[in-house]
C-alpha positions in Angstrom: 16.2 57.7 113.0 17.9 58.0 109.6 21.6 58.6 109.7 22.2 59.6 106.0 19.8 62.1 104.4 20.0 65.0 102.0 16.9 66.8 103.1 17.8 70.2 101.7 17.3 69.6 98.0 15.3 70.6 94.9 11.6 69.8 94.8 11.7 68.1 91.4 12.8 64.5 91.0 14.5 65.4 87.7 18.3 65.0 87.9 19.0 68.3 86.2 16.6 70.3 88.4 19.5 71.8 90.3 20.7 73.5 87.2 17.5 75.5 86.9 16.5 76.1 90.5 18.3 78.4 92.9 19.9 77.4 96.3 17.1 79.4 97.9 14.5 77.1 96.3 16.5 74.1 97.6 16.1 75.5 101.1 12.4 75.7 100.6 12.6 72.1 99.4 14.2 71.3 102.8 11.1 72.7 104.6 8.8 70.5 102.5 11.0 67.4 102.8 11.4 67.8 106.6 7.7 67.6 107.1 7.5 64.5 104.8 10.2 62.8 106.7 8.6 63.5 110.1 5.2 62.3 108.9 6.9 59.1 107.8 7.9 58.5 111.4 11.5 59.7 111.4 11.9 62.0 114.4 15.7 62.4 114.2 18.0 62.5 111.2 21.6 63.3 110.2 21.9 65.5 107.2 25.3 64.9 105.6 26.1 67.6 103.1 24.4 70.9 102.3 25.8 74.0 100.5 25.8 77.4 102.2 24.8 76.0 105.6 21.3 75.6 104.5 20.8 72.6 106.7 21.9 74.7 109.7 19.2 77.2 109.0 16.6 74.4 108.6 17.7 72.7 111.8 17.4 76.0 113.7 14.0 76.8 112.4 12.7 73.3 113.4 14.3 73.6 116.8 12.6 77.0 117.3 9.2 75.5 116.5 8.7 77.6 113.3 8.3 74.6 111.0 7.6 70.9 111.6 10.4 68.5 111.0 12.7 65.9 112.6 15.4 66.7 115.1 18.5 67.2 113.0 22.3 66.8 113.3 23.8 68.6 110.3 27.2 68.7 108.6 26.9 71.8 106.4 29.2 71.6 103.3 30.9 68.2 102.9 34.7 68.4 102.6 36.3 67.1 99.4 39.3 67.3 97.2 39.4 69.5 94.1 37.5 67.6 91.4 36.3 64.9 93.8 32.8 63.6 94.6 32.2 66.5 97.1 33.2 69.2 94.5 31.0 70.8 91.9 31.2 69.3 88.5 28.3 70.9 86.8 28.2 70.8 83.0 27.6 74.5 82.9 30.0 75.7 85.5 32.9 78.1 85.0 36.5 76.8 85.5 36.6 78.8 88.8 33.5 77.2 90.3 34.0 74.8 93.3 31.8 73.6 96.0 31.8 75.2 99.5 33.6 72.4 101.2 36.5 71.9 98.8 39.9 71.9 100.7 43.2 70.4 99.8 46.0 69.7 102.2 46.1 69.1 106.0 45.9 72.8 107.0 43.2 73.6 104.5 41.0 70.8 105.7 41.5 72.0 109.3 40.5 75.5 108.3 37.3 74.2 106.6 36.4 72.2 109.7 36.8 75.3 111.8 34.7 77.3 109.4 31.9 74.7 109.5 31.9 74.7 113.3 31.9 78.5 113.3 28.6 78.5 111.3 26.9 75.9 113.5 27.5 72.4 112.2 27.0 69.3 114.5 29.3 66.9 112.6 31.9 66.8 109.8 31.3 64.9 106.5 34.0 64.3 104.0 34.3 62.3 100.8 36.9 59.6 101.0 36.2 58.0 97.6 34.4 58.8 94.4 30.6 58.5 94.2 27.7 57.3 92.1 26.0 60.7 91.3 29.1 62.8 90.6 30.4 63.2 87.0 33.7 61.6 86.2 34.6 60.1 89.6 35.1 56.3 90.1 33.4 54.9 93.1 36.4 52.7 94.0 39.0 55.6 93.7 40.3 56.9 97.0 40.2 60.7 97.7 42.3 62.4 100.3 45.6 61.2 101.7 45.8 59.5 105.1 47.4 62.7 106.4 44.5 64.8 105.2 41.9 62.4 106.7 43.7 62.4 110.0 43.8 66.2 110.0 40.0 66.2 109.4 39.3 63.8 112.2 41.7 65.3 114.7 40.3 68.8 114.2 36.7 67.7 114.3 37.2 65.6 117.4 39.1 68.4 119.1 36.1 70.7 118.4 33.7 68.0 119.7 32.3 67.0 116.3 32.0 63.4 115.0 33.1 62.5 111.5 31.2 60.7 108.7 33.2 59.6 105.7 31.5 59.0 102.3 33.4 55.9 101.1 32.4 53.2 98.6 35.8 51.7 97.7 37.5 49.3 100.1 40.9 51.1 100.3 39.2 54.4 101.0 37.1 52.8 103.7 40.2 51.3 105.3 42.1 54.6 105.2 39.2 56.4 106.8 38.9 53.8 109.5 42.7 54.2 110.3 42.2 57.9 110.4 39.6 57.5 113.1 36.3 58.4 111.5 33.1 57.6 113.5 31.1 56.3 110.6 31.5 55.0 107.1 28.8 56.1 104.7 27.7 53.7 101.9 30.5 51.2 102.6 29.8 49.4 99.3 33.0 47.3 98.6 33.8 45.9 102.0 36.0 42.9 102.6 36.4 41.0 105.9 39.5 42.9 106.8 37.8 46.3 106.5 34.8 45.1 108.5 37.0 43.7 111.2 38.9 47.0 111.3 35.7 48.8 111.8 34.7 46.4 114.6 38.0 46.8 116.3 37.9 50.6 116.1 34.2 51.0 117.0 33.3 52.4 113.6 29.7 52.5 112.5 28.6 51.5 109.0 25.8 53.6 107.5 24.7 51.5 104.5 21.9 52.6 102.1 20.5 49.5 100.5 17.0 50.6 99.3 17.8 53.5 96.9 19.5 51.2 94.4 16.0 49.9 93.4 14.7 53.4 92.9 17.7 54.5 90.8 17.6 51.5 88.5 13.8 51.6 88.1 13.2 55.3 87.8 16.6 56.9 87.2 16.4 57.0 83.4 12.9 58.6 83.4 14.2 61.1 85.9 17.0 62.2 83.6 19.9 60.5 85.4 22.7 60.1 82.9 23.7 56.6 81.8 27.2 57.1 83.4 25.6 57.4 86.8 23.1 54.6 86.3 25.9 52.3 85.3 27.8 53.1 88.5 24.7 52.3 90.5 24.6 48.9 88.7 28.2 48.3 89.8 27.6 49.4 93.4 24.1 48.0 94.2 24.6 44.3 94.3 28.0 44.5 95.9 26.8 46.9 98.6 24.0 44.5 99.6 26.6 41.7 99.8 28.7 43.9 102.0 25.7 44.7 104.2 25.0 41.0 104.7 28.6 40.3 105.6 28.9 43.2 108.0 25.7 42.1 109.8 27.0 38.5 110.0 30.3 39.6 111.5 28.6 41.8 114.1 29.6 45.2 112.9 27.6 48.3 114.0 25.3 48.8 111.1 23.0 51.8 111.4 19.9 52.8 109.5 20.9 55.2 106.7 19.0 55.7 103.4 20.6 58.5 101.4 17.1 60.1 101.1 17.0 62.6 98.3 18.2 60.0 95.8 14.7 58.6 96.2 11.6 60.7 97.2 11.7 61.9 100.8 9.1 60.2 103.1 9.9 56.7 101.7 12.7 56.2 104.2 10.8 53.3 105.9 11.1 51.1 102.8 14.7 50.3 103.8 13.5 48.3 106.8 12.3 45.4 104.6 15.6 45.4 102.7 17.6 45.3 105.9 15.7 42.2 106.9 15.9 40.6 103.4 19.7 41.1 103.5 20.5 39.7 106.9 19.0 41.5 109.9 16.2 40.2 112.1 13.3 42.6 112.4 14.4 43.5 115.9 17.9 44.3 114.7 16.5 46.5 111.9 14.5 48.4 114.5 17.5 48.8 116.8 19.6 50.0 113.9 17.2 53.0 113.6 16.8 53.7 117.4 19.3 52.7 120.1 22.2 52.2 117.8 21.7 55.5 115.9 21.5 57.3 119.3 24.9 55.8 120.1 26.4 57.0 116.8 25.1 60.5 117.4 26.2 60.5 121.1 22.7 61.4 122.0 21.8 58.5 124.2 20.8 61.0 126.9 18.1 62.4 124.6 16.8 59.8 122.1 16.9 56.2 121.2 14.6 54.7 123.8 11.3 55.4 125.6 12.6 56.2 129.1 12.2 58.9 131.8 14.3 61.9 131.0 14.5 61.3 127.2 12.5 63.2 124.6 9.1 61.7 124.0 9.7 60.6 120.5 7.2 57.8 119.8 5.8 56.3 116.6 3.1 53.6 116.2 1.9 51.3 113.5 -1.2 49.1 113.4 0.5 45.8 113.0 3.5 44.2 114.8 6.7 45.0 112.9 8.4 42.0 114.5 6.0 39.9 112.5 5.9 42.1 109.3 8.6 44.7 109.1 6.9 46.4 106.1 4.5 47.9 108.7 7.2 50.5 109.1 6.5 51.8 105.7 3.1 53.2 106.8 3.4 54.9 110.2 0.1 55.8 111.8 1.1 57.9 114.8 4.0 60.3 115.2 4.9 62.1 118.4 8.1 64.2 118.6 9.1 65.8 121.9 5.7 65.1 123.4 3.9 66.8 120.5 1.6 64.7 118.3 2.1 65.5 114.6 0.1 62.5 113.1 -2.7 60.4 114.5 -4.6 58.3 112.0 
């Protein structure tokens, strides 16, 4: 299971593809990417951020058996402040343009959460700090006041939805934990205090430590602006150090890749990085199975091979406890008792 994906996206790797492809094309991209993700052995994912509820439509189509893809928990539009990481900052946008999930103030964010639930989302995602791939935001800068974050969490939990907070900077991470979020996404600039706060509050850390390699190696040729590549340089090493510290301290670190930054279907490459930066092979596998099921609240459905749960089973030729890179080449995929791949 992968707890941080952007499966609804344009089909081209070029950074500026979104300027020239319609949202409808991005939905078609989601169909293609869903199959790639399933064939890579990921039978359940969280999709954290999609405009116009495209991920809701994709989830429903998969659930109805119309197209192949992983079981999905979806957030719909991510909530964000005006001009923040979750807002639109296209170079060719009009001054009135803003992303679907932009909401400022405690009552406005409650309204947006209610709207998302109305249209079928499974969880809430909001941006608590700046980000790598937005223009003009600083990854360490905090976005949303504590009052606004608490309103997001309170409204979401009242409506039975868990909350994922995009947060790179340490202060934004701490503020989100105090507000009561269920998971911190990215969690790049952690210190011991923030990790201990997460442990004490039962917060999960969803840390993507593979995609840095892809961005630094291929970003320039894919058209990623130097501003964004430089932010990745700032974040990558520090995030891996934070990952190691979080694992050492016993935090709940779940498998999360930020797929869409790198090509879909390569999700399994993160396993080797998780082991390189502090996990045992068994911990890495648990981070993508039983621990992710806990984060989703789906222990009664997924996360183990047991009577009464979905028959979601993958197989590889070698033993991943001896060589975790086996998880990069999955040979057998069964989801819900249906075999989708058998090499």
